[in-house]
C-alpha positions in Angstrom: -138.8 69.6 106.9 -137.1 71.3 109.9 -138.8 74.2 111.7 -136.2 76.6 110.3 -137.7 76.2 106.8 -141.0 77.7 108.0 -139.5 81.2 108.1 -140.5 81.9 111.7 -138.9 84.6 113.9 -135.5 83.5 115.3 -136.8 83.9 118.9 -139.7 81.5 118.1 -137.3 78.9 116.6 -135.2 79.2 119.8 -138.2 78.4 122.0 -139.3 75.5 119.7 -135.8 74.1 120.0 -135.7 74.4 123.8 -139.1 72.6 123.9 -137.5 69.7 122.1 -139.3 70.0 118.8 -137.1 69.5 115.7 -139.6 68.9 113.0 -143.1 70.3 112.6 -146.0 67.9 112.7 -148.0 67.5 109.4 -150.7 69.9 110.5 -148.1 72.5 111.5 -146.2 72.1 108.2 -149.4 72.5 106.2 -151.0 75.5 108.1 -148.1 77.7 109.3 -147.0 79.0 105.8 -150.5 80.1 104.6 -151.2 81.6 108.1 -148.0 83.6 107.9 -149.2 84.9 104.5 -152.3 86.2 106.2 -154.7 83.7 104.7 -157.7 82.3 106.5 -157.2 78.6 107.3 -159.8 75.8 107.7 -158.2 72.7 109.2 -159.7 69.4 110.1 -157.1 68.1 112.6 -157.3 65.3 115.1 -156.6 65.8 118.7 -152.9 65.4 119.6 -151.7 66.6 116.2 -149.9 69.7 117.4 -152.6 72.2 116.2 -152.0 74.6 119.1 -148.6 75.5 117.8 -150.0 75.4 114.3 -152.1 78.5 115.0 -150.1 80.1 117.8 -146.7 80.2 116.1 -147.8 82.3 113.1 -149.8 84.6 115.4 -146.9 85.3 117.7 -144.6 85.8 114.7 -146.9 88.5 113.4 -147.3 90.2 116.8 -143.6 90.3 117.9 -142.8 93.7 116.4 -146.3 95.3 116.9 -146.9 98.0 119.6 -148.0 96.6 122.9 -151.2 97.5 124.9 -153.8 96.3 122.4 -155.4 92.9 122.3 -154.9 91.8 118.7 -155.6 88.0 118.9 -158.5 86.0 120.4 -158.6 82.2 120.7 -162.1 80.7 121.4 -162.1 77.2 122.9 -164.9 75.1 124.5 -163.5 74.2 128.0 -161.7 75.8 130.9 -159.0 73.2 130.8 -158.3 73.7 127.2 -158.2 77.5 127.6 -155.7 77.2 130.4 -153.6 74.7 128.4 -153.5 76.9 125.3 -152.4 79.9 127.5 -149.6 77.8 129.0 -148.5 76.7 125.5 -148.5 80.4 124.5 -146.2 81.3 127.4 -143.7 78.5 126.4 -143.7 79.4 122.7 -143.4 83.2 123.4 -140.8 82.9 126.2 -138.2 84.9 124.2 -140.6 87.5 123.0 -142.6 90.4 124.6 -145.9 88.7 123.8 -148.4 88.5 126.7 -151.5 86.4 127.1 -154.4 85.7 129.5 -157.0 82.9 129.9 -160.6 84.0 130.4 -163.0 81.4 131.7 -165.5 80.8 134.4 -165.1 79.3 137.9 -162.3 81.7 138.9 -162.1 85.3 140.1 -163.0 87.9 137.5 -160.5 90.5 138.7 -157.4 89.3 136.9 -159.4 88.8 133.7 -160.7 92.4 133.9 -157.1 93.6 134.3 -156.1 91.6 131.1 -158.8 93.5 129.1 -157.9 96.9 130.6 -154.1 96.4 130.0 -154.6 95.0 126.5 -152.7 91.7 126.6 -151.6 90.6 123.2 -153.6 87.3 123.2 -156.8 86.4 125.0 -157.8 82.7 125.2 -161.4 82.4 126.2 -164.4 80.2 126.6 -167.5 81.8 124.9 -169.7 82.0 127.9 -167.3 83.9 130.2 -166.3 86.1 127.3 -169.9 87.2 126.8 -170.1 87.9 130.5 -167.2 90.4 130.1 -168.7 92.0 127.0 -171.5 93.2 129.3 -169.0 95.5 130.9 -167.7 98.7 129.4 -164.0 97.8 129.8 -164.3 94.7 127.6 -163.5 96.0 124.1 -161.8 93.9 121.4 -162.0 96.3 118.6 -158.3 95.8 117.9 -158.5 92.1 117.2 -156.8 91.1 114.0 -156.4 87.4 114.5 -159.3 85.0 115.5 -158.9 81.3 116.2 -161.8 79.0 116.7 -160.4 75.8 118.3 -162.3 72.5 118.7 -165.2 73.9 116.8 -167.1 70.6 116.7 -166.8 70.4 120.5 -168.3 73.9 120.7 -171.2 72.6 118.7 -171.6 69.6 121.1 -171.7 71.9 124.1 -174.3 74.2 122.6 -171.9 77.2 122.1 -172.8 77.9 118.5 -175.2 80.8 119.4 -172.6 82.2 121.7 -170.0 82.1 119.0 -172.2 84.2 116.7 -172.8 86.7 119.5 -169.0 87.0 120.1 -168.4 87.6 116.4 -170.6 90.8 116.7 -168.0 92.3 119.1 -165.1 91.7 116.7 -163.9 93.6 113.7 -165.1 92.1 110.4 -161.7 92.6 108.9 -159.5 90.0 110.5 -157.6 86.7 109.8 -159.5 83.7 111.0 -158.0 80.2 111.7 -160.7 77.6 112.1 -159.8 74.2 113.6 -162.1 71.2 114.1 -161.5 67.5 114.6 -164.7 66.7 112.5 -166.8 68.8 110.1 -170.5 68.2 110.8 -173.0 70.2 108.8 -173.5 73.1 111.2 -169.8 73.5 111.6 -169.4 73.7 107.8 -172.0 76.4 107.7 -170.2 78.4 110.4 -166.9 78.0 108.6 -168.4 79.5 105.4 -169.8 82.4 107.4 -166.5 83.2 109.1 -163.8 82.5 106.5 -162.8 84.2 103.3 -161.3 82.0 100.6 -159.6 79.8 103.2 -156.6 77.5 102.8 -158.0 74.1 103.6 -156.2 71.2 105.2 -157.5 67.6 105.5 -161.2 68.7 105.4 -162.3 65.4 103.9 -160.1 63.2 106.1 -161.9 60.9 108.4 -160.9 61.3 112.1 -158.9 58.3 113.4 -156.7 57.6 116.4 -153.0 58.5 116.1 -150.9 55.8 114.6 -148.8 55.5 117.8 -151.8 54.4 119.9 -152.0 50.6 120.8 -155.7 49.9 121.2 -157.2 47.0 123.0 -160.6 45.8 124.3 -161.1 44.2 127.7 -164.5 42.3 127.8 -165.7 42.3 131.4 -169.0 42.4 133.3 -170.1 45.9 134.2 -169.9 45.3 137.9 -166.3 43.9 137.7 -164.8 46.9 135.8 -163.4 48.4 139.0 -161.8 45.2 140.1 -160.3 44.6 136.6 -158.8 48.1 136.6 -157.4 47.6 140.0 -155.8 44.4 138.9 -154.1 46.1 135.9 -152.8 48.9 138.2 -151.4 46.4 140.6 -149.8 44.4 137.7 -147.1 47.0 137.5 -147.1 47.8 133.8 -149.4 50.8 134.1 -147.5 53.6 135.9 -150.3 56.2 135.4 -153.7 56.4 133.7 -156.3 58.9 132.6 -159.6 57.1 133.0 -162.9 58.2 131.4 -166.3 57.4 132.9 -169.8 58.0 131.5 -171.1 60.1 134.3 -169.9 62.4 137.1 -171.4 60.0 139.7 -169.4 57.1 138.3 -166.2 59.2 138.3 -166.7 60.0 142.0 -167.4 56.4 142.9 -164.5 55.0 140.9 -162.0 57.6 142.4 -163.2 56.7 145.9 -162.9 53.0 145.1 -159.3 53.4 144.0 -158.3 55.5 147.0 -159.9 52.9 149.3 -157.6 50.3 147.7 -154.4 52.4 148.1 -154.3 54.1 144.7 -153.7 57.8 144.7 -156.5 59.1 142.5 -158.2 62.4 141.7 -161.3 63.3 139.7 -162.2 66.0 137.3 -165.7 66.8 136.0 -168.3 69.6 135.7 -169.5 69.5 139.3 -166.0 70.1 140.7 -165.0 73.7 141.4 -162.3 75.2 139.2 -159.8 75.1 142.0 -160.5 71.4 142.5 -160.2 70.7 138.8 -156.9 72.7 138.5 -155.4 70.9 141.6 -156.4 67.5 140.2 -154.9 68.1 136.8 -151.7 69.6 138.2 -151.4 66.8 140.7 -151.7 64.2 138.0 -149.1 65.9 135.8 -146.7 66.2 138.8 -147.1 62.5 139.8 -149.0 63.2 143.0 -151.9 61.2 141.6 -151.4 58.0 139.7 -154.9 58.0 138.3 -157.1 60.9 137.0 -160.7 59.9 136.6 -162.6 62.2 134.3 -165.8 62.7 132.3 -165.6 63.8 128.7 -165.1 67.4 129.8 -161.4 66.4 129.9 -161.3 64.5 126.6 -160.1 67.7 124.9 -157.9 70.1 126.7 -155.6 67.8 128.7 -152.1 67.9 127.3 -149.9 65.6 129.3 -146.5 64.7 127.9 -145.6 61.0 127.9 -149.0 59.9 129.1 -148.8 56.1 128.8 -152.4 54.9 129.3 -155.9 56.0 128.6 -158.7 53.8 129.9 -162.2 53.9 128.6 -163.9 52.7 131.8 -167.2 53.1 130.0 -167.6 52.8 126.2 -168.4 56.2 124.8 -171.7 56.5 122.9 -170.1 58.4 120.0 -167.1 57.2 118.0 -165.9 60.8 117.8 -165.7 60.8 121.7 -163.6 57.7 121.5 -161.1 59.4 119.1 -160.7 62.3 121.4 -160.4 60.3 124.6 -157.7 58.0 123.3 -156.0 61.0 121.7 -154.8 62.1 125.1 -152.0 59.6 124.7 -149.5 59.2 121.8 -149.5 62.9 121.3 -147.2 64.7 118.9 -146.3 61.3 117.2 -145.4 59.6 120.5 -146.7 56.2 121.6 -149.3 55.1 124.2 -151.9 52.5 125.1 -155.7 52.9 125.0 -157.7 50.2 126.7 -161.5 50.0 126.6 -163.6 48.0 129.2 -166.6 46.6 127.4 -169.6 45.0 129.1 -172.0 42.8 127.2 -174.5 45.7 127.2 -171.9 48.0 125.4 -171.1 45.7 122.5 -173.3 47.8 120.2 -171.3 51.0 120.9 -168.1 49.1 120.5 -169.1 48.0 117.0 -169.8 51.6 116.0 -166.3 52.6 117.2 -164.7 49.7 115.2 -166.5 50.8 112.1 -165.3 54.3 112.6 -161.6 53.3 113.1 -161.8 50.8 110.3 -160.7 47.6 112.1 -161.7 45.1 114.8 -159.9 45.9 118.0 -158.1 43.0 119.7 -159.7 41.4 122.7 -157.6 40.9 125.8 -158.2 38.6 128.8 -156.2 39.2 132.0 -154.6 36.0 133.3 -155.4 35.1 136.9 -158.3 37.6 137.1 -161.5 36.0 138.4 -164.1 37.0 135.9 -166.8 35.2 138.0 -166.0 37.0 141.3 -168.7 38.6 143.3 -168.5 42.4 143.0 -167.9 44.5 146.1 -170.7 46.8 145.1 -172.2 48.9 142.4 -170.4 52.0 141.1 -173.7 53.4 140.1 -177.3 52.7 140.8 -179.0 51.8 137.5 -180.9 54.7 135.9 -184.2 52.9 135.9 -183.8 52.2 139.6 -183.0 55.9 140.3 -186.0 57.1 138.3 -188.3 54.7 140.1 -187.1 55.9 143.4 -187.6 59.6 142.4 -191.1 58.8 141.1 -192.0 57.0 144.3 -190.8 59.9 146.5 -192.8 62.4 144.4 -195.9 60.2 144.6 -195.5 60.0 148.4 -195.1 63.8 148.6 -198.3 64.3 146.5 -200.2 61.9 148.7 -199.1 63.6 151.9 -200.1 67.0 150.4 -203.6 65.6 149.6 -204.0 64.3 153.2 -202.9 67.7 154.7 -205.3 69.5 152.3 -208.1 67.3 153.4 -207.3 67.9 157.1 -207.3 71.6 156.6 -210.6 71.5 154.7 -212.2 69.3 157.4 -211.2 71.6 160.3 -212.3 74.7 158.4 -208.8 76.3 159.0 -207.4 78.5 156.3 -204.8 76.9 154.1 -201.9 78.9 155.6 -202.9 78.2 159.2 -200.5 76.6 161.6 -201.1 72.9 162.2 -197.8 72.0 163.8 -198.6 73.1 167.3 -195.5 75.3 167.4 -197.5 78.5 168.1 -195.9 80.3 165.2 -198.4 81.6 162.7 -197.8 80.8 159.1 -195.7 77.7 159.6 -196.8 74.3 158.4 -195.3 70.9 158.9 -193.2 69.9 155.9 -193.4 66.2 154.9 -190.4 64.6 153.3 -187.2 66.3 152.3 -185.8 67.8 149.1 -185.9 65.6 146.1 -182.8 63.4 146.1 -182.7 62.9 142.3 -179.7 65.2 142.1 -177.7 65.1 138.9 -175.8 62.0 139.5 -177.2 60.5 136.3 -176.2 63.4 134.1 -173.6 62.8 131.4 -170.1 64.1 131.9 -168.9 67.0 129.8 -168.9 70.0 131.9 -172.7 70.3 132.5 -173.6 71.8 129.1 -172.0 75.3 129.3 -169.4 74.1 131.8 -166.7 76.0 130.0 -168.1 79.3 131.3 
């Protein structure tokens, strides 16, 4: 079916044609007609299926001839990157229309976002946390919202946004059209969908999530400490022009990016501890070809839309099969093709088996010719968790022991607890032993630090 059969506004069809799309994807073909009819929609759609256009095209179509100056559509999404990407998609689809939009998320100045509320842009794309921040101010009113989209609902659940979503709903009119999209449908998401939707048109709700058919998947067995060297060998082999690489933790993302740069590969990193400016620059630089490799935690597994991305690398095997689906879904988007390689150490075989059960097949194993699998590693990308915990405990024990010694000295001299013992002559000062705890959050899991989408 061509787009012209969907009965969209001519200006939207013109934009779609200029973007190079001739036929709607299955999710677009299924959801756009009922959305145009004003029905609520419940869609279980895998990443990379074209769902942004599936909900944005009918909304723009219905807003084109409406008066301006009132925000009539709200899109809720879990991460900053996804909010920014959806807003960019909105601009491209609405290029021949008067429709305006704004992205509302944390990590950037609040002034332009406040202006968007006050001016009444047609569409606001927001993360729940930052939206609630605005709702505390008198200017943030969305009483005119007629269309609500909940995108990546299961990811919202994973990031702990479910309570925030319910708070947001209290600020919106009860009478509205709601479009609900989720890659999977766990129990709590099903409950939320029943609360939000009225007699929805459902699409693929029972379909089990799976990677796009255009993705070539392969497993590279390798020792944990040789993963960096193997990836470098693949990059230098010449077949991999660019790659989006996923690591388990922020610390490993930092170390891997530094390792690649040290060996002459232009690489950037994106994770929850990076500022919004750093994350934006890294993503833009990767899209523009400035960086050959973008190293990311799962904060980027949903929300990065890069045309013709050839390779996704699971540097670490994800713990959940759903995360694998979303990671590899960054390539072969919109029915294109791409490669997804997973580096698997012996310790990660259990997680790999879970993924293979989820995708319904055994993934092929690949051995790289001329790579020395017995080579001595240059160094560890990450200090083992048990070793880090032991070091933190030892430091805390040492601090407690020093505190006991100091307390005993004060008691023996009869000096008050707050008296100066350093000899500096400044009352109220005491010698501090040790420094701040160096545990940090290097062992935290990627994913934007919980409410990183704010």
